[in-house]
N, CA, C and O atoms as a DFTB+ gen file, in Angstrom:
304 C
 N C O
     1  1    -129.511     -99.532    -100.151
     2  2    -128.965    -100.854    -100.176
     3  2    -127.760    -100.897     -99.231
     4  3    -126.742    -100.254     -99.483
     5  1    -127.886    -101.667     -98.135
     6  2    -126.791    -101.783     -97.179
     7  2    -126.097    -103.117     -97.389
     8  3    -126.732    -104.146     -97.621
     9  1    -124.793    -103.068     -97.302
    10  2    -124.011    -104.290     -97.437
    11  2    -123.615    -104.778     -96.053
    12  3    -123.261    -103.992     -95.173
    13  1    -123.681    -106.086     -95.881
    14  2    -123.219    -106.666     -94.626
    15  2    -121.701    -106.702     -94.636
    16  3    -121.092    -106.938     -95.680
    17  1    -121.088    -106.472     -93.492
    18  2    -119.625    -106.519     -93.469
    19  2    -119.139    -107.938     -93.766
    20  3    -119.711    -108.921     -93.296
    21  1    -118.086    -108.015     -94.547
    22  2    -117.528    -109.300     -94.909
    23  2    -116.850    -109.914     -93.685
    24  3    -116.083    -109.250     -92.987
    25  1    -117.143    -111.188     -93.437
    26  2    -116.548    -111.833     -92.270
    27  2    -115.080    -112.147     -92.545
    28  3    -114.679    -112.412     -93.678
    29  1    -114.313    -112.107     -91.494
    30  2    -112.889    -112.384     -91.610
    31  2    -112.669    -113.866     -91.835
    32  3    -113.463    -114.695     -91.392
    33  1    -111.610    -114.191     -92.511
    34  2    -111.259    -115.582     -92.738
    35  2    -110.053    -115.966     -91.903
    36  3    -109.545    -115.163     -91.120
    37  1    -109.612    -117.160     -92.068
    38  2    -108.425    -117.627     -91.378
    39  2    -108.617    -117.780     -89.885
    40  3    -109.726    -118.010     -89.401
    41  1    -107.536    -117.650     -89.179
    42  2    -107.559    -117.838     -87.731
    43  2    -108.392    -116.773     -87.028
    44  3    -109.109    -117.073     -86.074
    45  1    -108.299    -115.528     -87.497
    46  2    -109.069    -114.440     -86.881
    47  2    -110.570    -114.715     -86.996
    48  3    -111.309    -114.551     -86.026
    49  1    -111.013    -115.127     -88.170
    50  2    -112.426    -115.435     -88.367
    51  2    -112.883    -116.605     -87.523
    52  3    -113.978    -116.588     -86.961
    53  1    -112.036    -117.629     -87.435
    54  2    -112.373    -118.789     -86.611
    55  2    -112.553    -118.390     -85.156
    56  3    -113.515    -118.803     -84.509
    57  1    -111.622    -117.578     -84.637
    58  2    -111.717    -117.158     -83.239
    59  2    -112.935    -116.265     -83.004
    60  3    -113.568    -116.348     -81.951
    61  1    -113.268    -115.413     -83.974
    62  2    -114.442    -114.554     -83.826
    63  2    -115.724    -115.383     -83.815
    64  3    -116.610    -115.150     -82.993
    65  1    -115.822    -116.343     -84.723
    66  2    -117.030    -117.189     -84.772
    67  2    -117.146    -118.052     -83.525
    68  3    -118.245    -118.245     -83.005
    69  1    -116.023    -118.572     -83.039
    70  2    -116.042    -119.397     -81.836
    71  2    -116.463    -118.571     -80.627
    72  3    -117.274    -119.021     -79.817
    73  1    -115.915    -117.367     -80.504
    74  2    -116.299    -116.495     -79.394
    75  2    -117.776    -116.141     -79.423
    76  3    -118.440    -116.117     -78.387
    77  1    -118.291    -115.863     -80.628
    78  2    -119.711    -115.539     -80.764
    79  2    -120.568    -116.741     -80.378
    80  3    -121.591    -116.583     -79.711
    81  1    -120.157    -117.947     -80.795
    82  2    -120.908    -119.155     -80.466
    83  2    -120.983    -119.366     -78.960
    84  3    -122.060    -119.617     -78.419
    85  1    -119.832    -119.263     -78.273
    86  2    -119.829    -119.481     -76.832
    87  2    -120.601    -118.388     -76.100
    88  3    -121.242    -118.662     -75.085
    89  1    -120.551    -117.174     -76.591
    90  2    -121.302    -116.092     -75.964
    91  2    -122.803    -116.351     -76.080
    92  3    -123.527    -116.263     -75.088
    93  1    -123.271    -116.670     -77.287
    94  2    -124.708    -116.904     -77.476
    95  2    -125.165    -118.144     -76.719
    96  3    -126.279    -118.168     -76.197
    97  1    -124.329    -119.170     -76.652
    98  2    -124.685    -120.365     -75.891
    99  2    -124.791    -120.047     -74.403
   100  3    -125.702    -120.526     -73.729
   101  1    -123.870    -119.246     -73.892
   102  2    -123.922    -118.859     -72.486
   103  2    -125.134    -118.019     -72.153
   104  3    -125.744    -118.192     -71.098
   105  1    -125.492    -117.097     -73.058
   106  2    -126.683    -116.271     -72.851
   107  2    -127.928    -117.141     -72.850
   108  3    -128.815    -116.954     -72.018
   109  1    -128.003    -118.090     -73.773
   110  2    -129.148    -119.003     -73.842
   111  2    -129.254    -119.820     -72.554
   112  3    -130.341    -119.959     -71.994
   113  1    -128.130    -120.358     -72.085
   114  2    -128.151    -121.174     -70.870
   115  2    -128.558    -120.337     -69.662
   116  3    -129.304    -120.805     -68.802
   117  1    -128.070    -119.102     -69.597
   118  2    -128.426    -118.235     -68.479
   119  2    -129.910    -117.898     -68.501
   120  3    -130.564    -117.887     -67.458
   121  1    -130.444    -117.623     -69.695
   122  2    -131.855    -117.266     -69.803
   123  2    -132.768    -118.443     -69.462
   124  3    -133.808    -118.260     -68.827
   125  1    -132.391    -119.623     -69.872
   126  2    -133.223    -120.786     -69.591
   127  2    -133.135    -121.190     -68.123
   128  3    -134.103    -121.681     -67.542
   129  1    -131.964    -120.977     -67.534
   130  2    -131.806    -121.282     -66.107
   131  2    -131.968    -122.743     -65.791
   132  3    -132.335    -123.101     -64.672
   133  1    -131.705    -123.583     -66.745
   134  2    -131.886    -125.012     -66.562
   135  2    -130.841    -125.572     -65.605
   136  3    -129.669    -125.199     -65.654
   137  1    -131.282    -126.464     -64.743
   138  2    -130.345    -127.094     -63.821
   139  2    -129.403    -128.032     -64.558
   140  3    -128.294    -128.291     -64.090
   141  1    -129.835    -128.547     -65.713
   142  2    -128.957    -129.426     -66.488
   143  2    -127.741    -128.656     -66.990
   144  3    -126.629    -129.185     -66.987
   145  1    -127.943    -127.410     -67.422
   146  2    -126.818    -126.602     -67.876
   147  2    -125.880    -126.293     -66.716
   148  3    -124.660    -126.374     -66.857
   149  1    -126.449    -125.942     -65.582
   150  2    -125.614    -125.636     -64.423
   151  2    -124.831    -126.862     -63.979
   152  3    -123.651    -126.754     -63.646
   153  1    -125.469    -128.021     -63.972
   154  2    -124.796    -129.257     -63.614
   155  2    -123.696    -129.561     -64.617
   156  3    -122.600    -129.972     -64.234
   157  1    -123.980    -129.360     -65.901
   158  2    -122.980    -129.610     -66.940
   159  2    -121.773    -128.710     -66.808
   160  3    -120.641    -129.154     -66.997
   161  1    -122.004    -127.439     -66.483
   162  2    -120.884    -126.518     -66.280
   163  2    -120.049    -126.926     -65.075
   164  3    -118.821    -126.862     -65.124
   165  1    -120.701    -127.343     -63.995
   166  2    -119.969    -127.727     -62.800
   167  2    -119.139    -128.978     -63.050
   168  3    -117.955    -129.016     -62.714
   169  1    -119.750    -129.996     -63.636
   170  2    -119.039    -131.244     -63.900
   171  2    -117.949    -131.012     -64.945
   172  3    -116.838    -131.525     -64.811
   173  1    -118.266    -130.241     -65.984
   174  2    -117.273    -129.948     -67.005
   175  2    -116.080    -129.193     -66.442
   176  3    -114.941    -129.442     -66.837
   177  1    -116.337    -128.279     -65.528
   178  2    -115.251    -127.543     -64.891
   179  2    -114.377    -128.437     -64.043
   180  3    -113.155    -128.287     -64.029
   181  1    -114.990    -129.361     -63.339
   182  2    -114.228    -130.292     -62.513
   183  2    -113.384    -131.226     -63.375
   184  3    -112.235    -131.516     -63.040
   185  1    -113.946    -131.691     -64.473
   186  2    -113.201    -132.565     -65.380
   187  2    -112.041    -131.798     -66.011
   188  3    -110.928    -132.318     -66.096
   189  1    -112.293    -130.561     -66.456
   190  2    -111.230    -129.756     -67.055
   191  2    -110.116    -129.487     -66.042
   192  3    -108.939    -129.524     -66.398
   193  1    -110.474    -129.220     -64.797
   194  2    -109.466    -128.996     -63.767
   195  2    -108.627    -130.249     -63.539
   196  3    -107.406    -130.166     -63.405
   197  1    -109.279    -131.407     -63.493
   198  2    -108.555    -132.665     -63.285
   199  2    -107.603    -132.948     -64.441
   200  3    -106.469    -133.369     -64.215
   201  1    -108.043    -132.726     -65.658
   202  2    -107.193    -132.968     -66.827
   203  2    -106.008    -131.999     -66.828
   204  3    -104.880    -132.404     -67.107
   205  1    -106.257    -130.727     -66.520
   206  2    -105.188    -129.730     -66.535
   207  2    -104.141    -130.022     -65.469
   208  3    -102.944    -129.970     -65.749
   209  1    -104.573    -130.323     -64.264
   210  2    -103.601    -130.580     -63.198
   211  2    -102.850    -131.883     -63.438
   212  3    -101.654    -131.962     -63.160
   213  1    -103.529    -132.903     -63.946
   214  2    -102.864    -134.170     -64.237
   215  2    -101.807    -133.980     -65.322
   216  3    -100.712    -134.535     -65.233
   217  1    -102.137    -133.200     -66.338
   218  2    -101.159    -132.995     -67.405
   219  2     -99.956    -132.211     -66.907
   220  3     -98.832    -132.469     -67.337
   221  1    -100.171    -131.264     -66.011
   222  2     -99.036    -130.515     -65.471
   223  2     -98.150    -131.409     -64.609
   224  3     -96.924    -131.328     -64.688
   225  1     -98.760    -132.255     -63.793
   226  2     -97.995    -133.075     -62.863
   227  2     -97.338    -134.267     -63.564
   228  3     -96.225    -134.654     -63.209
   229  1     -98.017    -134.851     -64.555
   230  2     -97.506    -136.067     -65.184
   231  2     -96.760    -135.814     -66.488
   232  3     -95.699    -136.396     -66.712
   233  1     -97.292    -134.967     -67.341
   234  2     -96.726    -134.831     -68.675
   235  2     -95.549    -133.866     -68.746
   236  3     -94.593    -134.122     -69.478
   237  1     -95.597    -132.781     -68.016
   238  2     -94.512    -131.809     -68.108
   239  2     -93.169    -132.391     -67.667
   240  3     -92.188    -132.193     -68.384
   241  1     -93.054    -133.097     -66.535
   242  2     -91.766    -133.709     -66.192
   243  2     -91.307    -134.726     -67.237
   244  3     -90.113    -134.835     -67.515
   245  1     -92.246    -135.464     -67.812
   246  2     -91.892    -136.417     -68.856
   247  2     -91.303    -135.702     -70.069
   248  3     -90.292    -136.140     -70.619
   249  1     -91.920    -134.621     -70.482
   250  2     -91.401    -133.864     -71.619
   251  2     -90.031    -133.270     -71.316
   252  3     -89.161    -133.249     -72.186
   253  1     -89.830    -132.788     -70.099
   254  2     -88.532    -132.246     -69.716
   255  2     -87.450    -133.332     -69.759
   256  3     -86.338    -133.082     -70.222
   257  1     -87.774    -134.525     -69.283
   258  2     -86.804    -135.618     -69.304
   259  2     -86.488    -136.049     -70.732
   260  3     -85.335    -136.346     -71.044
   261  1     -87.474    -136.088     -71.587
   262  2     -87.237    -136.454     -72.980
   263  2     -86.340    -135.417     -73.650
   264  3     -85.437    -135.777     -74.406
   265  1     -86.576    -134.151     -73.385
   266  2     -85.736    -133.095     -73.957
   267  2     -84.313    -133.175     -73.418
   268  3     -83.357    -132.974     -74.167
   269  1     -84.164    -133.463     -72.141
   270  2     -82.830    -133.562     -71.551
   271  2     -82.072    -134.757     -72.115
   272  3     -80.871    -134.673     -72.375
   273  1     -82.772    -135.862     -72.301
   274  2     -82.119    -137.040     -72.887
   275  2     -81.723    -136.766     -74.337
   276  3     -80.681    -137.236     -74.794
   277  1     -82.527    -136.026     -75.045
   278  2     -82.179    -135.643     -76.415
   279  2     -80.934    -134.798     -76.462
   280  3     -80.123    -134.954     -77.374
   281  1     -80.756    -133.907     -75.505
   282  2     -79.552    -133.094     -75.447
   283  2     -78.319    -133.941     -75.137
   284  3     -77.248    -133.690     -75.689
   285  1     -78.448    -134.920     -74.280
   286  2     -77.326    -135.780     -73.930
   287  2     -76.910    -136.605     -75.125
   288  3     -75.712    -136.754     -75.368
   289  1     -77.839    -137.142     -75.876
   290  2     -77.527    -137.960     -77.039
   291  2     -76.854    -137.160     -78.132
   292  3     -76.018    -137.702     -78.855
   293  1     -77.189    -135.888     -78.279
   294  2     -76.608    -135.060     -79.315
   295  2     -75.156    -134.753     -79.013
   296  3     -74.340    -134.709     -79.933
   297  1     -74.805    -134.538     -77.748
   298  2     -73.452    -134.113     -77.404
   299  2     -72.462    -135.272     -77.387
   300  3     -71.260    -135.021     -77.468
   301  1     -72.905    -136.539     -77.284
   302  2     -71.951    -137.644     -77.208
   303  2     -71.655    -138.241     -78.545
   304  3     -70.867    -139.182     -78.640
């Protein structure tokens, strides 16, 4: 009688399950070789790049200014 290892809970378990899901999904997509998956990865990568660069250029200076204004209000 063999026992299956108990899965981890909490954040560690979540990250392990998520990693396993993305790994198996990637293997499936690679094996199928579907052009839809390749197109989805390309478009998804472009969208992720646009969101990341926009947030760095637009949101980070805004957050810095809000923090600086908060410091000025506290000292006066």
